[in-house]
BABADO-121100 format. One line per 3 residues: number of its first residue (from 0); for each residue x, y, z of N, C-alpha, C. Coordinates in pm, whole numbers, plus 32768, in hexadecimal, padded with zeros to 4 digits. Atoms other than C-alpha are relative to their C-alpha. Example, Ala and Ser with C-alpha at 12.3 -4.5 7.8 and 13.67 -1.06 7.14 Angstrom:
2
0	8059:7F89:8000:84CE:7E3E:830C:805A:8078:8000 ~ 7FAE:7F89:7FFA:8557:7F96:82CA:7FB3:806D:8049
END
This chain:
241
0	8057:8076:7FF7:3BC8:8DE0:EC6C:7F74:802B:802C ~ 8089:7FE2:7FDA:3A4E:8DEB:EC83:7FD9:7FAB:8079 ~ 8027:8047:7F87:39B3:8D8A:EDCF:7F94:7F99:7FE2
3	8067:8066:8009:38E3:8C51:EDF6:7F85:802C:804C ~ 807D:7FDC:7FBF:3778:8C70:EE58:7FF1:7FB1:8081 ~ 801B:8041:7F80:372D:8C23:EFC5:7F69:7FFD:8015
6	8092:8005:7FF5:35C3:8BA7:EFD7:7FCD:8024:808A ~ 802B:7FDA:7F7A:35BB:8BEA:F14E:7FF2:8097:800D ~ 8006:7F6F:7FFA:35F7:8D5B:F111:7F91:8036:7FA7
9	8068:7FD1:805C:34FE:8D7B:EFF4:7FB2:7F86:7FCE ~ 8046:807E:801F:33FB:8C60:EFE3:7FCE:7FF7:7F72 ~ 8035:8004:8088:3382:8CC4:EE8A:806F:8005:7F96
12	7F98:7FE1:8061:34D7:8CFA:EDEA:801F:7F8C:7FA2 ~ 7FE5:8071:8058:3513:8B9A:ED68:7F90:7FEE:7F99 ~ 8071:8007:805C:33B6:8B92:ECD1:8009:806E:7F98
15	7FF1:7F90:805B:33F2:8CE8:EC3A:806B:7FE3:7F98 ~ 7F92:801F:805B:353C:8C75:EBA3:7FD3:7FA2:7F92 ~ 802D:8063:8062:3495:8B4E:EAF8:7F95:8039:7FA3
18	806B:7FC8:8050:336C:8C19:EA7F:8032:806B:7FA0 ~ 7FD1:7F8F:8051:3429:8D48:E9FD:8063:7FD7:7F95 ~ 7F92:8023:8059:3553:8CA1:E95C:7FF6:7F6D:7FDA
21	8012:8089:8031:3523:8B6C:E883:8066:7FE7:7F90 ~ 7F98:800C:8066:3670:8B3E:E7D3:800A:7F74:7FC5 ~ 7FDA:807E:803F:36CE:8A2E:E6DE:8096:8004:7FE6
24	7F71:8008:8018:3836:89BD:E6C8:801F:7FCF:7F72 ~ 7FE8:8039:8085:381A:88FB:E581:7FC7:805A:7F93 ~ 802E:7FB0:8071:37FB:89AF:E436:7FA7:7FAD:7FA3
27	805A:8040:8060:36E6:895E:E340:8038:800A:7F72 ~ 7FC1:7FEC:8081:37C5:89C8:E221:805F:8076:800A ~ 7FA9:7F8B:8007:38B4:8ADA:E1B4:7FD4:8055:7F8A
30	8024:7FAE:8074:3896:8BFC:E0BD:801D:7FBC:7F7B ~ 7FDF:8046:807B:3937:8B1B:DFBB:7F8A:7FAD:7FCE ~ 8073:8051:8026:37FA:8A48:DFBE:7F97:8050:7FB4
33	805E:7FAC:804C:3737:8B71:DF30:804C:8054:7F98 ~ 7FB6:7FC2:806C:3846:8BD9:DE3B:804C:807E:8024 ~ 7FB9:7F87:7FD6:38F3:8CE7:DF09:808E:7FDF:802C
36	7F77:800B:7FCE:3A68:8D0A:DF3A:8005:8039:808D ~ 7FF6:7FCE:7F77:3ACE:8D3F:E0A1:8086:7FDC:803D ~ 7F8E:8023:7FAD:3BE7:8D3F:E19B:7FD2:8000:8091
39	801C:8001:7F71:3BDA:8CEB:E30D:8046:8076:8042 ~ 7FC6:7F91:7FB6:3C16:8E10:E3F6:7FF2:7FE6:8096 ~ 7FFF:8017:7F6F:3C5D:8E22:E56B:8013:8083:804C
42	7FF7:7F88:7FAC:3C10:8F70:E613:8017:7FD7:8092 ~ 7FE6:8018:7F72:3C89:8F84:E77C:7FC4:8073:804F ~ 8047:7F9B:7FB1:3BBB:903C:E880:805D:8042:8066
45	7FB2:7FBA:7F9B:3C34:912E:E988:801F:7FA6:8078 ~ 7FE6:805D:7F92:3C14:9017:EA8A:803F:7F7E:7FCF ~ 7FAB:806A:8036:3CE6:8F31:E9AD:7FB5:7F80:7FDD
48	804C:8071:8036:3BD4:8E50:E928:8018:7FFC:7F69 ~ 7FE4:8010:808F:3C31:8DC8:E7D1:7F81:7FD3:7FBA ~ 807A:801C:804A:3B08:8DD4:E6E7:8021:7FC2:7F79
51	7FF0:8034:8088:3AD5:8D29:E59A:7F96:803D:7FA6 ~ 8060:7FCD:8062:3A32:8DB4:E464:802D:7FE4:7F73 ~ 7FE2:800D:808E:3A2E:8DBD:E2EB:8004:8089:7FBE
54	7FFB:7F88:8054:3A97:8ED1:E1FE:7FE5:7FD4:7F71 ~ 8025:801C:808A:39E9:8EBC:E0AD:8015:807F:7FB0 ~ 7FDE:7F82:8043:3A8C:8FC3:DFCE:7FA5:801F:7F8A
57	8048:7FDC:807A:39F6:9082:DEAB:8029:7FA3:7F90 ~ 7FE0:805B:806E:39E1:8FA1:DD7C:8055:8044:7F96 ~ 7FB5:7FB8:8066:3A73:90B1:DC9E:806F:8056:803C
60	7F97:7FB4:7FBB:3B69:913C:DD9F:7FE9:8096:7FF3 ~ 8027:7F75:8011:3AAC:9286:DD8D:7FFB:8047:8087 ~ 7FFB:7FC1:7F7B:3B0F:9360:DEB7:7F92:8067:8019
63	8069:7F9C:7FEC:39F3:9458:DE7A:7F80:7FC3:8037 ~ 8079:8042:7FD1:38EC:9357:DED6:8005:7FEA:8097 ~ 8004:800B:7F6D:3878:9323:E03E:802D:7F78:8033
66	7FEB:807F:7FBA:38CE:9216:E139:7F96:7FF7:806D ~ 8066:8018:7F99:37C0:9182:E217:803E:7FB0:8071 ~ 7FD6:8047:7F88:381F:9120:E378:7F84:7FC1:803D
69	8079:804A:7FDC:3724:9011:E3D8:8006:7FD3:8092 ~ 800D:802D:7F75:36B4:8FD9:E540:7F84:7FA8:8009 ~ 806F:8060:8004:35DF:8EA1:E55A:7FB1:7FFF:8082
72	8058:8007:7F8D:34CF:8E48:E651:8037:7FA9:8070 ~ 7FD2:8047:7F88:34DD:8D84:E795:8014:7F6B:7FEB ~ 7FF4:808F:8018:34D0:8C2B:E6F6:805D:7FE0:7F8C
75	7FAF:802F:806F:35B4:8B62:E613:808D:8038:8000 ~ 7F7D:7FC2:8014:36F1:8C00:E589:8002:8040:7F76 ~ 7FF9:7FB6:807F:376E:8CB3:E453:7FDA:7FAD:7F87
78	801F:8054:8074:3724:8B88:E373:7F6A:7FF4:7FE6 ~ 8090:8013:800B:35AA:8B9E:E3A7:7FC5:804C:7F89 ~ 803E:7FAA:8065:356B:8CB3:E2A8:8059:8013:7F85
81	7FA9:7FFA:8075:364F:8C5F:E186:7FB7:8039:7F87 ~ 804B:7FCD:8073:353C:8CA8:E088:7FF0:8097:8008 ~ 800A:7F70:7FF2:3516:8E05:E117:8083:8044:7FD8
84	7F80:7FC7:802A:368A:8E47:E0E9:8008:8004:7F68 ~ 7FFC:8006:8092:366C:8DD9:DF80:7FAA:806D:7FC3 ~ 805B:7F9B:8035:3543:8EC1:DF46:8038:808D:8013
87	7FC4:7F7C:7FE7:35EE:8FEE:DFE7:8075:8017:7FA1 ~ 7F8A:7FF6:8057:372B:8FAA:DF21:7FD6:8019:7F6F ~ 802D:7FF2:808B:366B:8F8C:DDD9:7FB5:8083:7FE9
90	8058:7F8E:8016:3569:90A0:DE05:8049:8085:8011 ~ 7FC1:7F80:7FDF:364A:91AD:DE98:8094:8006:7FDA ~ 7F71:8006:8023:379F:9144:DE0D:8056:8021:8079
93	7FC1:7FDD:7F81:380B:9156:DF77:8060:7F93:802F ~ 7FB0:805E:7FB2:3922:90B7:E03A:7FB4:7FE3:8081 ~ 8045:8028:7F85:38B1:9005:E177:8065:7FD0:8066
96	7FB8:803B:7F8F:394D:8FC8:E2C8:7F97:7FCF:8063 ~ 805A:803F:7F9F:388D:8ED7:E3A5:8056:7FBF:806B ~ 7FB0:8039:7F94:390A:8E69:E4F8:7FA5:7FC0:8067
99	804A:803E:7F93:389E:8D8F:E617:8023:8041:8085 ~ 7FEA:7FCF:7F78:3870:8E17:E774:804D:7F97:8051 ~ 7FBD:805D:7FA5:3934:8D7B:E88F:7FA1:7F8D:8025
102	804F:8076:7FE0:38BD:8C19:E8CE:7FB5:7FC5:7F8B ~ 8045:802F:8079:382B:8BF5:E770:8067:7FCF:7F9B ~ 7FA7:802F:8069:38C6:8B2D:E655:808B:7FE1:8034
105	7F75:8018:7FDA:3A40:8B31:E670:8038:806E:805B ~ 7FD2:7F95:7FA8:3A51:8C64:E752:800F:7FCE:808F ~ 7FE6:8026:7F75:3ADD:8C41:E8AF:7F9B:803F:805F
108	8048:7FBB:7F96:3A34:8C9D:E9F6:7F72:7FD1:8016 ~ 808C:8018:7FDE:38D5:8C9F:EA86:7FB1:8080:7FE6 ~ 804B:7F88:8024:37C4:8D8D:EA0C:7FC4:8048:8078
111	8043:7FA9:7F9F:373D:8EAF:EAD9:7FDD:8080:7FB7 ~ 8025:7F84:8044:369F:8FFC:EA85:8079:805B:7FEB ~ 7F8B:7FA8:800E:37D7:90CA:EACC:8069:7FBF:7FA8
114	7FA1:8046:8056:38A9:8FBF:EA24:7FDF:8011:7F6D ~ 8027:7FF0:808C:37E0:8FD7:E8E2:801D:808E:7FCF ~ 7FE1:7F76:8028:3809:9151:E8E0:8096:800E:7FE5
117	7F6F:7FFC:8014:3982:9124:E904:8027:7FB7:7F7F ~ 7FE4:804C:807A:397F:9023:E7EB:7FE2:8053:7F84 ~ 8026:7FAE:8073:38C9:910D:E6FF:8065:806F:7FE8
120	7F9D:7F95:800F:39C1:9224:E743:8082:7FC9:7FC6 ~ 7F87:803D:8035:3AE6:913B:E702:7FF1:7FE1:7F6B ~ 8018:801F:808E:3A4A:90CB:E5B9:7FFF:8080:7FAD
123	8002:7F80:8048:3A0E:9236:E555:808D:8036:7FEF ~ 7F76:7FCF:8009:3B74:9298:E5A5:8050:7FAF:7F9B ~ 7FBF:8053:8065:3BEA:9173:E4D4:7FD5:802C:7F74
126	8036:7FD9:8082:3B07:91DE:E3B6:803A:8084:7FD0 ~ 7FD1:7F7C:8029:3B7F:9346:E3B7:8095:8001:7FDF ~ 7F77:800D:8031:3CE3:92CE:E382:8003:7FE1:7F6B
129	800B:8026:808D:3C6B:9255:E22F:7FAE:8063:7FAF ~ 805D:7FA7:8044:3B5C:9354:E1DB:7FEC:807E:8055 ~ 801A:7F86:7FB3:3B18:94C0:E23C:7F75:7FFF:803E
132	8081:7FFA:7FBB:39FA:9514:E329:7F8D:801E:7FA2 ~ 806D:7FD5:8057:3932:95B6:E214:7FD2:7F93:7F9F ~ 802B:8071:8053:391E:9466:E15F:7FC3:7F8E:8052
135	802B:806E:7FAA:38B8:9393:E28B:7F6C:800E:8024 ~ 808D:8009:7FD9:3749:9336:E2B0:7FF4:7F95:806C ~ 8012:805E:7F91:36F7:9293:E3FE:7F73:7FC7:7FF7
138	8080:8045:8013:35E1:9191:E3DA:7FEA:7FA0:8074 ~ 801E:8059:7F90:353C:90E7:E503:7F76:7FC4:7FF4 ~ 807F:8047:8009:3429:8FE5:E510:7FD8:7FCA:8089
141	8037:8033:7F83:334A:8F8C:E639:804E:8039:8076 ~ 7FB2:7FCB:7F92:341E:8FA6:E774:807D:8047:7FCE ~ 7F90:7FBC:803D:353C:9009:E691:7FE2:8090:7FDE
144	8026:7F75:8017:3476:9146:E64D:8023:8057:8077 ~ 7FDA:7FB5:7F88:34AD:91B2:E7B4:8096:8013:8006 ~ 7F6E:7FF7:7FFF:3620:9164:E79A:8030:8063:7F96
147	7FDC:7FA3:806A:3637:9220:E650:7FE1:8090:8027 ~ 8027:7F79:7FD6:3581:934B:E6E3:805F:8038:8068 ~ 7F9F:7FD3:7F9D:3669:935B:E80D:8084:8024:7FBD
150	7F84:7FE4:8049:3793:9349:E721:7FF7:8085:7FB7 ~ 8010:7F85:804E:370B:945F:E643:7FF7:807C:8057 ~ 8006:7F8D:7FA5:36E2:953B:E776:808B:802C:802E
153	7F79:7FDD:7FD2:385A:9538:E7B8:8065:800A:7F8E ~ 7FAA:7FF1:8074:38ED:952D:E657:7FB4:804F:7F96 ~ 803F:7FAC:8066:389C:95DF:E511:7FF6:7FB7:7F7B
156	8011:8045:807F:382A:94EB:E403:7FB0:8054:7F9C ~ 804D:7FB9:8066:378A:9557:E2BD:7F6B:7FF4:8019 ~ 808F:8016:7FE8:363B:94C4:E324:7FEE:7F8C:8060
159	8029:806D:7FA7:3588:93DE:E418:7F81:7FC3:7FC7 ~ 8076:8046:8033:3493:92D9:E396:7FD8:7F97:8067 ~ 8034:805D:7F9D:33B8:9216:E486:7F91:7FAB:7FC3
162	8064:805D:8034:32F6:90E1:E41A:7FC0:7FB5:8074 ~ 804B:804A:7F9A:31E8:905C:E503:8043:8007:8088 ~ 7FB6:7FEE:7F83:329E:90EC:E62D:7FA3:8000:8078
165	8048:7FF0:7F82:322F:90D0:E795:8012:8090:8030 ~ 7FF2:7F7A:7FC6:31E9:921A:E844:8045:7FF9:8087 ~ 7FBA:8017:7F82:325D:918F:E995:7FD9:7F77:8036
168	8021:807F:7FBF:3267:9051:EA63:7F87:800D:805D ~ 8078:7FF3:7FAD:316B:90D7:EB62:7F7E:7FFB:7FB0 ~ 8078:8005:8053:3070:9106:EA47:7FE4:7F71:7FD2
171	8011:808D:8026:30AC:8FA1:E9D3:7FC5:7FB1:8074 ~ 8032:8047:7F8A:3073:8F22:EB35:7F6C:801E:8017 ~ 808B:7FDA:7FEA:2F2E:8FE5:EB56:7FA3:7FBE:7F9B
174	8053:803D:8069:2EAD:8F57:EA0C:7FF1:7F69:8014 ~ 8000:8093:7FFD:2F09:8DED:EA46:7FD6:7FC6:8087 ~ 8029:802E:7F7B:2EC4:8DD3:EBBA:7FC1:8075:804A
177	803E:7F88:7FC7:2DCB:8EE5:EC17:7FFA:8001:8098 ~ 8009:8006:7F6E:2DB1:8E6B:ED7E:8081:802E:8044 ~ 7F81:7FD7:7FC5:2F22:8EBE:EDB2:800B:8097:8010
180	7FFB:7F6F:7FF2:2ED5:9031:ED93:7FEE:802C:8091 ~ 8015:7FDE:7F73:2E7A:9024:EF05:807D:7FE7:8055 ~ 7F83:8017:7FBA:2FDD:8FBD:EF60:8065:806B:7FD6
183	7F95:7FA4:8029:310E:90A3:EF61:804F:7FC2:7F8D ~ 7FBF:803B:8074:319A:906A:EE04:8097:7FF6:8012 ~ 7F71:8008:7FE6:32F7:90AD:EE86:8028:7F7F:8044
186	7FE6:8081:7FC1:32DB:8F6D:EF50:7FF7:7F90:7F9A ~ 8017:8069:8063:325F:8EA3:EE29:806D:7FFF:7F96 ~ 7F9B:7FF7:806A:335D:8F21:ED2B:8060:8072:801D
189	7F9A:7F99:7FF0:34A3:8FDB:ED4B:801A:8048:7F7C ~ 7FE9:7FC6:8085:349F:9028:EBD5:7F8F:805D:7FDA ~ 8068:7FA5:8030:33E6:9146:EB32:7FFC:8007:7F68
192	7FFA:7FF3:8091:345D:915B:E9C7:7F9B:8069:7FD0 ~ 8065:7F98:8015:339D:92A3:E9BA:801E:8050:7F81 ~ 7FEB:7FC0:8082:33A2:9300:E84B:7FC9:808E:7FFF
195	803F:7F7B:8000:32B9:9428:E887:805B:8069:803F ~ 7FA2:7FA3:7FC1:33C0:94C7:E966:8070:8025:7FA0 ~ 7F89:7FE9:8051:34DD:94A2:E86F:7FE4:8049:7F7E
198	801F:7FBB:807E:3427:9529:E73E:7FD0:808F:8016 ~ 8040:7F7F:7FE3:33AB:9661:E7EF:8059:8079:7FE8 ~ 7FA5:7F8F:8017:34E0:9734:E7AD:8052:7FEC:7F82
201	7FA8:8009:8074:35D7:977C:E699:7FBC:801E:7F7D ~ 8032:7FDC:8085:35B1:97C2:E528:8016:7F91:7F99 ~ 7FEF:8070:805E:35F8:966C:E491:7F7A:7FE0:7FBF
204	807E:8024:8043:34EC:9624:E388:7FD5:7F72:8027 ~ 8033:807F:7FCE:340B:9507:E3F9:7F8F:7FCD:7FA6 ~ 806C:8045:8046:333A:9414:E32D:7FD3:7F8D:8059
207	8039:8063:7FA6:3253:933E:E401:7F93:7FB6:7FB3 ~ 8069:8049:8049:3189:9227:E35E:7FDC:7F7F:8048 ~ 8038:8070:7FB4:30B0:910C:E3D9:7F88:7FC8:7FB4
210	8077:803C:803B:2FB1:9017:E352:7F8D:8000:8063 ~ 8072:7FF9:7FA4:2E54:903F:E3E1:7FCB:7F77:8028 ~ 8029:8088:7FDD:2E2D:8EC3:E3F1:8067:7FB9:8057
213	7F95:803B:7FAF:2F64:8E89:E4C4:7FC6:7FC8:8083 ~ 8035:8041:7F88:2F03:8D8F:E5D4:8067:7FF6:8070 ~ 7F96:8007:7F9B:3050:8DA1:E68C:8010:8084:8049
216	7FF7:7F79:7FC8:3077:8F17:E6BF:7F97:8055:7FBA ~ 806C:7FB1:803B:2F43:8FEF:E687:8035:807F:7FBE ~ 7FD8:7F84:8043:2F61:9110:E593:7FEA:807A:8057
219	8012:7F90:7FA3:2EEC:91EA:E6B5:8086:802C:803B ~ 7F7A:7FDC:7FCF:3055:91DD:E72A:8041:8067:7FA4 ~ 7FC5:7FA2:805F:30C8:928A:E5ED:7FB8:8086:8002
222	8049:7F82:7FF3:2FB5:938C:E613:8031:804F:8079 ~ 7FCC:7FBC:7F8A:3033:93D9:E771:808D:8036:7FE7 ~ 7F79:7FD2:8020:3198:93EF:E6F2:7FFB:807C:7FAA
225	800C:7F8D:805A:3131:94DB:E5DC:7FD3:807C:804C ~ 8032:7F8F:7FB3:3072:95B8:E6CD:806E:803D:8056 ~ 7F95:7FCF:7FA8:31A1:95D1:E7B2:8077:8036:7FB4
228	7F86:7FE1:804A:32A2:9600:E69D:800A:8093:7FD9 ~ 7FE5:7F79:8031:3342:974A:E645:8002:7FFF:7F67 ~ 7FF9:7FF3:8092:333B:97CA:E4E0:8091:8004:7FD4
231	805F:8034:8064:3384:9773:E3CE:7FDE:7F6D:801A ~ 8030:8087:7FE7:32B5:9635:E3E1:7F92:7FDC:7F9F ~ 806A:8031:8059:31CD:955E:E310:7FCF:7F7A:8035
234	803D:807D:7FD2:30DC:9448:E370:7FB7:7FBD:7F8C ~ 8046:804E:8065:3065:9335:E286:7FC2:7F86:8044 ~ 8046:8076:7FCF:2F5C:923F:E2FF:7FD1:7FB3:7F85
237	8017:804D:8079:2F48:912C:E1FB:7F83:7FA9:8011 ~ 807D:804B:7FF8:2DEC:90A2:E1BF:8018:7F6C:7FE3 ~ 7FF5:8092:800D:2DD6:8F28:E1E9:8091:7FCF:8005
240	7F72:8023:7FF8:2F4A:8F27:E22F:8027:7FC4:8084
END
């Protein structure tokens, strides 16, 4: 069982919880709404949290093609980016496994940084029962980029792809509330989601891309991630994206 937050022990923790994790319980649709076949899946974490996700198989049942394990951002749930699943499935003839972190969608539990890392590992272990490591591409977006990077630092996927990822929570805090830089950040936030740390080792190929017009997470985050990342790596900053 995950512990409840005690606001007397950490005055910023409840605010942090609401700011970092913005889950939606209701789905906006299913893969069927964009023409994709799917089955519901339920990975179980090491701490016995039952997650929910979707498995969208290859359309031609082609085992040589890749599977993308999708780790979404801090808001919504797996139903938010149905059009992206359709595009990945069409463009790359890929299978897709998308799952919700604890507390999101139909997944049990309450979200936390360590909890999300455990969720990603459970989803990966589920995926590798169906596909070999060399076919698994781990894809993370926004805060999901940090979760994907941590996962790729402890397993051996074929590749890591980061879309508009944050470099760390402290960097986000400094950008959005510059005056808070004078306070101990450990008091303000217990979470770090330090992508730059997790990409710094290993030999997993990394593709990092970001639109230079992103108003939510600056492309400077991806530049920092790229600078910290070990080789092989590639950075794409998309003009007007």
